[in-house]
NUVEXMI-872341 format. One record per residue (C-alpha): x, y, z; residue number from 1; chain; residue in three letters. Coordinates in pm, whole numbers. Each point is the difference from the previous one (the first is absolute). Layout:
+--------+--------+--------+-----+--------+---------+
|      x |      y |      z | num | cadena | residuo |
+--------+--------+--------+-----+--------+---------+
|      X |      Y |      Z | NUM |      A |     ALA |
...
+--------+--------+--------+-----+--------+---------+
This chain:
+--------+--------+--------+-----+--------+---------+
|      x |      y |      z | num | cadena | residuo |
+--------+--------+--------+-----+--------+---------+
|  -1959 |  -1358 |  -4272 |   1 |      A |     MET |
|    376 |    -30 |     62 |   2 |      A |     LYS |
|     90 |   -116 |    351 |   3 |      A |     ALA |
|    165 |    264 |    215 |   4 |      A |     GLN |
|    352 |    -73 |    123 |   5 |      A |     LYS |
|    189 |    133 |    301 |   6 |      A |     SER |
|    346 |    134 |    -85 |   7 |      A |     ILE |
|    246 |     86 |    276 |   8 |      A |     LEU |
|    266 |    271 |    -25 |   9 |      A |     LEU |
|    287 |    -49 |    244 |  10 |      A |     VAL |
|    189 |    328 |     13 |  11 |      A |     ILE |
|    311 |    104 |    190 |  12 |      A |     ASN |
|    -71 |    363 |    103 |  13 |      A |     PRO |
|    369 |     89 |     45 |  14 |      A |     ILE |
|    152 |   -177 |   -302 |  15 |      A |     ALA |
|    198 |    237 |   -221 |  16 |      A |     GLY |
|    -88 |    295 |    226 |  17 |      A |     ASP |
|   -290 |    101 |   -229 |  18 |      A |     THR |
|   -366 |     85 |     56 |  19 |      A |     ASP |
|   -208 |   -315 |    -49 |  20 |      A |     LYS |
|   -343 |    169 |     -8 |  21 |      A |     LYS |
|     -6 |     28 |   -382 |  22 |      A |     PRO |
|     75 |   -375 |    -28 |  23 |      A |     ILE |
|   -281 |    -90 |    241 |  24 |      A |     ILE |
|   -251 |    225 |   -174 |  25 |      A |     GLU |
|     95 |   -124 |   -348 |  26 |      A |     ALA |
|    -27 |   -361 |    122 |  27 |      A |     PHE |
|   -346 |     54 |    149 |  28 |      A |     LYS |
|   -127 |    177 |   -312 |  29 |      A |     ASN |
|    146 |   -258 |   -238 |  30 |      A |     HIS |
|   -134 |   -301 |    189 |  31 |      A |     VAL |
|   -343 |    153 |     67 |  32 |      A |     SER |
|    -41 |    100 |   -364 |  33 |      A |     THR |
|     41 |   -364 |    -98 |  34 |      A |     ASN |
|   -276 |   -102 |    242 |  35 |      A |     GLY |
|    228 |   -149 |    267 |  36 |      A |     ASN |
|     55 |     80 |    368 |  37 |      A |     THR |
|    324 |    180 |     96 |  38 |      A |     PRO |
|    155 |    -70 |    343 |  39 |      A |     ILE |
|    309 |    180 |    131 |  40 |      A |     VAL |
|    247 |   -117 |    264 |  41 |      A |     TYR |
|    288 |    227 |    103 |  42 |      A |     GLU |
|    298 |   -185 |    146 |  43 |      A |     THR |
|    114 |     92 |    352 |  44 |      A |     THR |
|    303 |   -223 |     47 |  45 |      A |     GLY |
|   -179 |   -207 |    264 |  46 |      A |     GLU |
|   -179 |   -329 |    -78 |  47 |      A |     ASN |
|    -67 |    114 |   -356 |  48 |      A |     ASP |
|     -4 |   -346 |   -157 |  49 |      A |     ASN |
|   -252 |   -127 |    252 |  50 |      A |     GLU |
|   -222 |    302 |    -65 |  51 |      A |     ALA |
|     28 |    -41 |   -378 |  52 |      A |     ILE |
|    -97 |   -367 |     15 |  53 |      A |     VAL |
|   -299 |     91 |    220 |  54 |      A |     ASN |
|   -112 |    264 |   -253 |  55 |      A |     TYR |
|     23 |   -259 |   -280 |  56 |      A |     ILE |
|   -202 |   -257 |    192 |  57 |      A |     ASP |
|   -258 |    239 |    143 |  58 |      A |     ASP |
|    -72 |    171 |   -334 |  59 |      A |     HIS |
|     58 |   -296 |   -237 |  60 |      A |     ASP |
|    268 |    204 |   -180 |  61 |      A |     VAL |
|     76 |   -122 |   -354 |  62 |      A |     LYS |
|    301 |    219 |    -73 |  63 |      A |     ARG |
|    258 |    191 |    204 |  64 |      A |     VAL |
|    171 |    314 |   -130 |  65 |      A |     LEU |
|    323 |    106 |    171 |  66 |      A |     ILE |
|    118 |    361 |      9 |  67 |      A |     SER |
|    352 |     51 |    134 |  68 |      A |     GLY |
|    354 |   -101 |    -84 |  69 |      A |     GLY |
|    167 |   -339 |    -27 |  70 |      A |     ASP |
|      4 |    -38 |    379 |  71 |      A |     GLY |
|   -378 |     43 |     21 |  72 |      A |     THR |
|    -58 |   -250 |   -281 |  73 |      A |     ILE |
|    229 |   -252 |    167 |  74 |      A |     ARG |
|   -177 |     42 |    334 |  75 |      A |     GLN |
|   -347 |    -55 |   -146 |  76 |      A |     VAL |
|    122 |   -286 |   -219 |  77 |      A |     ALA |
|    135 |   -174 |    309 |  78 |      A |     ASP |
|   -350 |    -11 |    146 |  79 |      A |     GLY |
|   -168 |   -106 |   -326 |  80 |      A |     LEU |
|    252 |   -245 |   -147 |  81 |      A |     LYS |
|   -205 |   -304 |    100 |  82 |      A |     GLU |
|   -326 |    151 |   -127 |  83 |      A |     ARG |
|   -126 |     -4 |   -358 |  84 |      A |     SER |
|    -86 |    367 |    -52 |  85 |      A |     ILE |
|     74 |    242 |   -284 |  86 |      A |     ASN |
|    224 |    297 |     78 |  87 |      A |     ILE |
|     48 |    337 |   -171 |  88 |      A |     GLY |
|    277 |    256 |     52 |  89 |      A |     LEU |
|    -30 |    378 |     42 |  90 |      A |     LEU |
|    369 |     90 |     54 |  91 |      A |     PRO |
|     44 |    298 |    233 |  92 |      A |     SER |
|    316 |    -71 |    200 |  93 |      A |     GLY |
|    358 |    122 |     -3 |  94 |      A |     SER |
|    101 |   -328 |   -165 |  95 |      A |     ALA |
|   -236 |   -148 |   -260 |  96 |      A |     ASN |
|    227 |   -262 |   -150 |  97 |      A |     GLY |
|   -260 |   -271 |    -46 |  98 |      A |     LEU |
|   -239 |    233 |   -183 |  99 |      A |     ALA |
|    283 |    123 |   -225 | 100 |      A |     SER |
|     71 |   -361 |   -100 | 101 |      A |     ASN |
|   -362 |    -35 |   -111 | 102 |      A |     PHE |
|     19 |    332 |   -190 | 103 |      A |     LEU |
|   -297 |    135 |    193 | 104 |      A |     ILE |
|    -89 |    356 |   -101 | 105 |      A |     SER |
|     62 |    294 |    232 | 106 |      A |     GLU |
|   -348 |    133 |    -84 | 107 |      A |     ASN |
|   -244 |    -86 |    278 | 108 |      A |     LEU |
|   -301 |    -66 |   -225 | 109 |      A |     GLU |
|    212 |   -233 |   -215 | 110 |      A |     ASP |
|    120 |   -175 |    315 | 111 |      A |     GLN |
|   -360 |    -58 |    110 | 112 |      A |     LEU |
|    -94 |   -139 |   -342 | 113 |      A |     ASP |
|    293 |   -243 |     19 | 114 |      A |     ILE |
|    -57 |    -93 |    365 | 115 |      A |     ALA |
|   -367 |    -82 |    -69 | 116 |      A |     LEU |
|     66 |   -167 |   -336 | 117 |      A |     GLY |
|     11 |   -364 |   -104 | 118 |      A |     ASP |
|    366 |    -50 |    -97 | 119 |      A |     THR |
|    210 |   -167 |    270 | 120 |      A |     PHE |
|    340 |   -146 |     82 | 121 |      A |     ILE |
|     35 |   -281 |    253 | 122 |      A |     ASP |
|    298 |    150 |    178 | 123 |      A |     LEU |
|    258 |   -220 |    172 | 124 |      A |     ASP |
|     32 |     43 |    378 | 125 |      A |     VAL |
|    337 |    -48 |    173 | 126 |      A |     LEU |
|     86 |    -68 |    362 | 127 |      A |     ASP |
|    324 |    170 |    108 | 128 |      A |     ILE |
|    106 |    -46 |    362 | 129 |      A |     ASN |
|   -366 |    -48 |     89 | 130 |      A |     GLY |
|   -116 |    316 |   -181 | 131 |      A |     TYR |
|   -222 |      8 |   -308 | 132 |      A |     THR |
|    172 |    151 |   -306 | 133 |      A |     SER |
|   -155 |     85 |   -338 | 134 |      A |     LEU |
|    248 |    238 |   -159 | 135 |      A |     HIS |
|    373 |     23 |     81 | 136 |      A |     ILE |
|    197 |    -57 |    319 | 137 |      A |     ALA |
|    369 |     76 |     30 | 138 |      A |     ASP |
|    308 |     17 |    220 | 139 |      A |     LEU |
|    246 |    287 |    -32 | 140 |      A |     GLY |
|      9 |    352 |   -129 | 141 |      A |     VAL |
|   -368 |     33 |   -105 | 142 |      A |     ASN |
|   -123 |   -133 |    336 | 143 |      A |     ALA |
|    232 |    247 |    175 | 144 |      A |     LYS |
|   -153 |    280 |   -207 | 145 |      A |     LEU |
|   -349 |   -108 |    111 | 146 |      A |     ILE |
|    116 |    -10 |    364 | 147 |      A |     GLU |
|    133 |    356 |    -28 | 148 |      A |     ASN |
|   -317 |    113 |   -178 | 149 |      A |     TYR |
|   -221 |   -140 |    276 | 150 |      A |     GLU |
|    203 |    195 |    258 | 151 |      A |     LYS |
|    -34 |    328 |   -194 | 152 |      A |     SER |
|   -290 |    244 |     21 | 153 |      A |     GLU |
|    -35 |     61 |   -377 | 154 |      A |     ILE |
|   -237 |   -243 |   -177 | 155 |      A |     ARG |
|    -48 |    -88 |   -366 | 156 |      A |     GLY |
|    255 |    -26 |   -280 | 157 |      A |     LYS |
|    177 |    315 |    124 | 158 |      A |     LEU |
|     68 |   -176 |    329 | 159 |      A |     GLY |
|    162 |   -294 |   -181 | 160 |      A |     TYR |
|    207 |    234 |   -216 | 161 |      A |     PHE |
|    129 |    198 |    298 | 162 |      A |     LEU |
|    112 |   -321 |    173 | 163 |      A |     GLN |
|    163 |   -159 |   -306 | 164 |      A |     ALA |
|    333 |    185 |     -5 | 165 |      A |     ILE |
|     81 |    -21 |    376 | 166 |      A |     PRO |
|    -97 |   -369 |     -7 | 167 |      A |     THR |
|    245 |    -71 |   -281 | 168 |      A |     LEU |
|    276 |    212 |    154 | 169 |      A |     LEU |
|    -29 |   -170 |    339 | 170 |      A |     ASN |
|    -38 |   -359 |   -123 | 171 |      A |     SER |
|    270 |   -255 |     81 | 172 |      A |     ASP |
|    -94 |   -242 |   -278 | 173 |      A |     TYR |
|     72 |   -242 |   -164 | 174 |      A |     PRO |
|    -82 |   -272 |    253 | 175 |      A |     PHE |
|     59 |   -375 |    -10 | 176 |      A |     GLU |
|   -280 |   -255 |    -29 | 177 |      A |     VAL |
|    -47 |   -371 |    -57 | 178 |      A |     GLU |
|   -312 |    -88 |   -198 | 179 |      A |     ILE |
|   -149 |   -349 |      3 | 180 |      A |     PHE |
|   -229 |    -45 |   -299 | 181 |      A |     VAL |
|    -98 |   -289 |   -229 | 182 |      A |     ASN |
|    221 |   -241 |    194 | 183 |      A |     GLY |
|    313 |    213 |    -45 | 184 |      A |     LYS |
|    199 |    241 |    215 | 185 |      A |     SER |
|    117 |    333 |   -142 | 186 |      A |     HIS |
|    247 |    221 |    188 | 187 |      A |     LYS |
|    -28 |    356 |   -122 | 188 |      A |     GLU |
|     78 |    364 |     77 | 189 |      A |     GLU |
|   -265 |    258 |    -75 | 190 |      A |     GLY |
|   -145 |    341 |     76 | 191 |      A |     VAL |
|   -358 |   -123 |    -32 | 192 |      A |     LEU |
|   -154 |   -348 |      6 | 193 |      A |     ILE |
|   -360 |      3 |   -124 | 194 |      A |     ALA |
|   -276 |   -259 |     21 | 195 |      A |     ILE |
|   -226 |    107 |   -284 | 196 |      A |     ALA |
|   -349 |   -118 |    -87 | 197 |      A |     ASN |
|    -50 |    311 |   -216 | 198 |      A |     ALA |
|    211 |    175 |   -263 | 199 |      A |     ASN |
|     26 |    363 |    108 | 200 |      A |     LYS |
|     59 |    217 |    301 | 201 |      A |     PHE |
|   -246 |    288 |     42 | 202 |      A |     GLY |
|    261 |    229 |   -157 | 203 |      A |     THR |
|    -41 |   -187 |   -328 | 204 |      A |     GLY |
|    338 |   -174 |     20 | 205 |      A |     ALA |
|    -52 |   -342 |   -165 | 206 |      A |     ASN |
|    230 |   -217 |    210 | 207 |      A |     ILE |
|   -162 |   -330 |    -98 | 208 |      A |     ASN |
|    -99 |     25 |   -369 | 209 |      A |     PRO |
|    -53 |   -375 |    -55 | 210 |      A |     THR |
|   -209 |    -63 |    313 | 211 |      A |     GLY |
|   -371 |    -86 |    -11 | 212 |      A |     LYS |
|   -232 |     68 |    291 | 213 |      A |     MET |
|   -223 |   -305 |    -52 | 214 |      A |     ASP |
|    243 |   -278 |    -97 | 215 |      A |     ASP |
|     55 |   -154 |    345 | 216 |      A |     GLY |
|    364 |    116 |     10 | 217 |      A |     LEU |
|    190 |    298 |    138 | 218 |      A |     PHE |
|    345 |    131 |    -85 | 219 |      A |     GLU |
|    300 |     51 |    227 | 220 |      A |     VAL |
|    205 |    288 |   -141 | 221 |      A |     LEU |
|    353 |     73 |    119 | 222 |      A |     ILE |
|    105 |    355 |    -88 | 223 |      A |     PHE |
|    377 |     -1 |     27 | 224 |      A |     LYS |
|     81 |    372 |    -10 | 225 |      A |     ASN |
|   -149 |    346 |    -43 | 226 |      A |     LEU |
|     68 |     14 |   -373 | 227 |      A |     SER |
|   -140 |    322 |   -151 | 228 |      A |     ILE |
|    -27 |   -172 |   -339 | 229 |      A |     LYS |
|   -182 |   -296 |    155 | 230 |      A |     GLY |
|   -243 |    224 |    190 | 231 |      A |     ILE |
|    -81 |    202 |   -314 | 232 |      A |     ILE |
|    -66 |   -320 |   -197 | 233 |      A |     GLU |
|   -271 |   -103 |    249 | 234 |      A |     THR |
|   -210 |    291 |   -128 | 235 |      A |     PHE |
|    -11 |   -149 |   -351 | 236 |      A |     TYR |
|   -233 |   -300 |    -24 | 237 |      A |     ASN |
|    176 |   -150 |   -301 | 238 |      A |     ASP |
|    352 |     31 |    143 | 239 |      A |     ALA |
|    152 |   -330 |    118 | 240 |      A |     PRO |
|    156 |     29 |    344 | 241 |      A |     LEU |
|    380 |    -25 |      2 | 242 |      A |     ASP |
|    105 |   -328 |    172 | 243 |      A |     PRO |
|    297 |    188 |    146 | 244 |      A |     ASP |
|   -254 |    226 |    174 | 245 |      A |     PHE |
|   -264 |   -253 |    109 | 246 |      A |     VAL |
|    -48 |   -378 |     33 | 247 |      A |     THR |
|   -355 |   -138 |    -30 | 248 |      A |     VAL |
|   -123 |   -337 |    135 | 249 |      A |     ILE |
|   -364 |   -123 |    -24 | 250 |      A |     SER |
|   -138 |   -227 |    271 | 251 |      A |     SER |
|   -291 |    -95 |    228 | 252 |      A |     LYS |
|    213 |     10 |    316 | 253 |      A |     GLU |
|    319 |    176 |    109 | 254 |      A |     ALA |
|    203 |     55 |    317 | 255 |      A |     THR |
|    236 |    296 |     31 | 256 |      A |     ILE |
|    261 |     14 |    277 | 257 |      A |     LYS |
|    199 |    319 |     63 | 258 |      A |     CYS |
|    328 |     26 |    187 | 259 |      A |     THR |
|   -149 |    294 |    194 | 260 |      A |     LYS |
|   -353 |    144 |     45 | 261 |      A |     PRO |
|   -107 |    204 |   -304 | 262 |      A |     ILE |
|   -289 |    244 |    -51 | 263 |      A |     ALA |
|   -303 |   -189 |   -134 | 264 |      A |     PHE |
|   -333 |    112 |   -147 | 265 |      A |     GLN |
|   -311 |   -172 |   -135 | 266 |      A |     ILE |
|   -225 |    178 |   -251 | 267 |      A |     ASP |
|    111 |    344 |    111 | 268 |      A |     GLY |
|     -9 |    -62 |    377 | 269 |      A |     GLU |
|    324 |     -7 |    200 | 270 |      A |     PHE |
|      7 |   -322 |    206 | 271 |      A |     ILE |
|    333 |     45 |    181 | 272 |      A |     GLY |
|    353 |   -131 |    -38 | 273 |      A |     GLU |
|      9 |   -370 |    -84 | 274 |      A |     GLN |
|    279 |   -256 |    -35 | 275 |      A |     SER |
|   -232 |   -281 |   -116 | 276 |      A |     LEU |
|   -277 |     28 |   -260 | 277 |      A |     VAL |
|   -214 |   -297 |   -102 | 278 |      A |     GLU |
|   -238 |     38 |   -295 | 279 |      A |     ALA |
|   -246 |   -246 |   -148 | 280 |      A |     LYS |
|   -289 |      3 |   -242 | 281 |      A |     MET |
|   -335 |    -71 |    169 | 282 |      A |     THR |
|   -296 |   -190 |   -150 | 283 |      A |     PRO |
|   -215 |    314 |     23 | 284 |      A |     HIS |
|    -91 |    231 |   -287 | 285 |      A |     LYS |
|   -143 |    353 |     19 | 286 |      A |     LEU |
|   -247 |     89 |   -276 | 287 |      A |     ARG |
|     68 |    364 |    -92 | 288 |      A |     ILE |
|   -179 |    207 |   -264 | 289 |      A |     ALA |
|    237 |    136 |   -268 | 290 |      A |     ILE |
|    -36 |    200 |   -323 | 291 |      A |     PRO |
+--------+--------+--------+-----+--------+---------+
């Protein structure tokens, strides 16, 4: 007889402003049907990582499924990065950039099959100003958009769309930065400076087409202007990015100094205005189930 396993679902009840009951019920049915024990933990925003670790230890959990957006995944990953445990994704947030990079289906049953499957990537884990990052962090216009979105009352993709135009109209970019990477100093002007472990934003824009999420390197991308042509090209996977639009540098460490504090976000969460950003690859890997 096959040994029964405990599988934990960590779910953010407010992510994406959608009802999470169907996800919880589908998870319980799917796991129980396969002869395993489903356990559910709903995040509260207080001591969640400690509670999650206790659930894992108390119930000998063999796999953790995460339902939420990029911020929820990053939060849970921060608590599990030093543990060897398999992770599955059930994207349900306003921003699901990491899941879109893995081409995870929008169908819940397909997501459960993938999350409980046996195909994995050992995902790189970055440390940026003391925060864990798995996806994309950036300074500039995108971070400002996320700040404005978090202040608004409308959630989901509509909320991002409604904030996009006023964010662009009120921006005072480009800004000046000095980037120290691979033993060299680069003085640049840009509207957005990204630190990318992944390829795509949740919108599907492929800002880092040559990047790999398990190669021990990240890319620093300097977007020099709001080129309509350049932005459109990011939506075509086979389109090379115009070097007049963006500069790309691969590295394991980078320091970015701004002449003034600039809006900064990590994996879809606004961190505040920063004038110094230090990023480095960590020795940790996160084993995530993928198609």
